[in-house]
N, C-alpha and C positions, 0 to 999 in steps of 0.2 A: 156523859162523856166529859169529864172534867180535865182531861189532859190535852195539852197543845202539841200539835205536830211540829217537829223541828225541821228547819230547812236543811238541805244537804250540807251546806257549809258550816252548820252549827253542830257537827258531830262531836260527841264527847270524846276527848282524847284520854288515853290511859295515863294515869298518874304514876310517875316513877318513884323509887324509894327516897329520892332527895326532895320530893314534893313538887317537882316541875313536870308539867305534862309534855308529851312528845310534840304537840302542836306548837307550843311556845318555844321549845328548843329548836324546832325546824325554822320558825320565823326569825330567830336570832341569827341563824346561819345564812339566810337568804339575803342577797343584795337587792335593794329596791332600785330599779331602773325605770324611768318614765317610759310609758308605752309610746309616747310621741317622739321624744328625742333625748339624747344623752345630755347631761348638764355640762360636760367638758371633755377634753381629750383624755384625761386620766380615767374617766368612767368608760369611755370607748375602749381604751386599752385593757383595763381590768376585766371588763365583761367579755372580751373577745380573744385575749392573748392565749388562753388555754385551748380554745377551739382551733385557732390558726396553727399553734404549735403542734397540736395533735394531728392535724391534717398533714403538716410538713413532715413530722416524724413518721407517719404511716407511709409516706411516699418515698422518703430518702433513707429511712432505716437507721439513722444514727443521730444521736443527741446534738452533736456539735453543728452539723449542717442544718438540722432542723431549727436550732436556736438562731443561727445566722440568717436563715431564710425568713423566719418569723420577724426578726428585726427589720429585714429588708422590706417585708410587706408593709409594716407600720410606717417605716420611713417613706416609702413610695406613696402611701395613702395620706400622709400628713398634709401636704400642700393642697391637693385637689379636693379632698373630702371635707364637706361642710359639717361642722358640729351640729348644726340645726337640722340635719337630715334625720329621718326617722330611724328607729332601731333596725327595722327591716332593710332599709336602704343602705345603712352602714354595713350590715352583715353581708348583703349582696355585693357591695362594692369591695369589701375585704376579700370575698371569695374570688371575684374576678381578678383582683390584684394578686392574690395568692397564686392563681393559675398562671398569670403572666410571669411572676417571679420564678415559679417552678419551671416554666418553659425555658426561661433564660438559664437557669441552673443546669437543666439537662442539655441544653445547647452547648454550654461551656464545658460540661463534664464529658458528654458522650458524642458531641457533634450532631445530635439529633434533637429536634424540638418536640417534646412530648407535652401536650397541653391537656391531657385527660386528668381530671381530678376524681370524677365519679362517672357512673354510667349516664347520669343525666346531663353531663357536661361534655360528652365526647364531641369532637369536631370532625366532620368529614374532611378527607384530604382534598385539596383544591387543584393540585397539579401532580403530574406523575414524574416530573423532572425534579432533581434535587434542588433545594433552595440555594445552596452554595456549592462551590467547587472544593470544599475543604477535604483534605485527605483523612480526616478523623473517622468517617464511617468505615472506610477501608481498613484503617488501623484497628478499629473496634472488632470488625469481623475477623481479622487476622489473630488478634489476641484471643478472642472467644474460641477460634478453631484450635488454638494451642492448649486449651484447658481440658481436663477430664469432663466427661459427659455431665455429671451431677453439678459440678462447679459452673459449667457453661449454662446449664439450664436455670440454676438459681439466679444468675446474673441477667439472663434474658428475661425471666419473669419479673424480677424486681425493677430493672432499669430500662429495659426496652419495651416491655408490655405494661409497665406501671402498676404491677401487682403490689398489694400490701404484703407485709411479712406473713401475716395470717393466711392470706389467699395463696401465696406462693407455697407455704408449707402444706396447705391442703392439696394443691396441684401435684406436689412432689410426694405426698403421702408420708410426710414426716411431721414431727412436733414443731411448734413455733420456735422453741429453744434450739432445736436441731437446725432449723432453717437459718436462724441468726448465726450460728456457728459456721454453717456451710457458706453463707454470704461472706462472713469475715475471712474465712480461709480462701474462698474463691477470689476475693479482691486482692488479697496478698499474693496469691499465685498469679493473677492477671498482671499485677505490677511487675513481678519478676519476668513474666513472658514478654511484656512490653519493653522492659529494659534490655532483654536479650535481643529483641528484634531491632532496637535502636542502634545496636553496636554494629 
């Protein structure tokens, strides 16, 4: 038995036509981030911006709002977050900050505070009375009542039930692309209905 057994991390990687193996190519693409803490704010931002943006985009469904909300998350986290915090602590703090920013966005947009980011983070309702006496919830109901059924349903799923575009499409039995088009058309129609009711 003259052969030595390789450890699992020492697998031979296939060599490509240019002479570079896949393992070396993958190592070049990876960013090294300390398991203990990030070296600086730039590293925190680079490592987490796509994750936060993806979360916001999945919740609001459009690039412009998702970019604004992502910026708001990082600005809100800038002062209280310690750079010396561990990577896990930073990610957990950014998730909590994202939930708070998203709740503020929904409160401003729909007059309702939606704090659900995922099934693991759902918060039970603490009171049965409305938090504020804002007329916005009534206005939202009136606008939704003035929409065709499919438009009303896509807006309820996306903005009141906090479904992602993919989940809303599955619930409606349509493609993701069709759900995006429905959402866009429903928002335009809702704006027209709202303008008519304001007159």
